[in-house]
N, C-alpha and C positions, 0 to 999 in steps of 0.2 A: 504494500500500500504506500502510495506517495502522497504525503499530506504537507501542504504549505500553509502555515499559519498566516492570518491576516493582521494588519495593523501592528499593535505592540504586544502580540501574543507570542509565547514561547512553548514549544513542545519539548518535554523532558522525559527521560527514562529514569525510573526510580532505581537507586542503587541499594542493594541489600546491605544491611548492617550485619557485620560479623564480629564475633568475639573469639579470641584465641586464648586457650588455657596456657598455663606455664609449661606444659609438656608439648605445646604446639598444635593441639587439636582445635580445629575451627568449628565453632558453634554458631548456628544461625540464631539471631535474637528475635524474640517475639515482639519486641518493641518496634514501633514504626520508624523506619529510617528517615533521617532528615536531609539526606543528600540526594541530588538528582543530576544527571548529565544532560546537557542541552543537545538535542538532535536536530532541531530546526528552529528558525527565528523568523518573525514577521519583518516586513520592510521598514517599519518605524523603530525597530529595536537597535539601540546603539551601545547599550551598557554591557551586553553579554555577547559571546560568540559561540558558534557550534563547537562542542567539545568541552566547554567550561563545566566545572562542577559547582553547583549552586546549593545554598542553604534554603530550603523551601518550607513554608508553612502549608502542610498538606490540607488543612481546612479550606484553603483558598484555591486549590487545584481541582480540575475536573478530569476524572478518569475517562480515557478514550478507549483503551483496550489493554489487556494484560498489564504490562509495566509502563505504558505510555500515558502521560498526563499533559493537559494544557493548563497554563497559568499566565496571567497578565504579568508583564515584566515589572510593573509597579508593586507587585505582591512578593517579589523575590527579596529575601532578607539579606543575602550577601553572596559573594563569589569567592570560592576557595582558590588560593594561589599555590 
């Protein structure tokens, strides 16, 4: 599916939150992850780029399918560097 967001909307992929034990075992957390990777941006978006990892308030995002969500760029909390 090829989806292009309009105006100042961003399409993001939810990143799974993982916990690692002291012995190196990776555990999936049941807590909702707060990070998302940008997969597409609208033409009016200047603050983020495709591939950026964002801090997201999931209450402001709209689920599109599986791990893809739409959010207005004004609702993004921050960009990880």
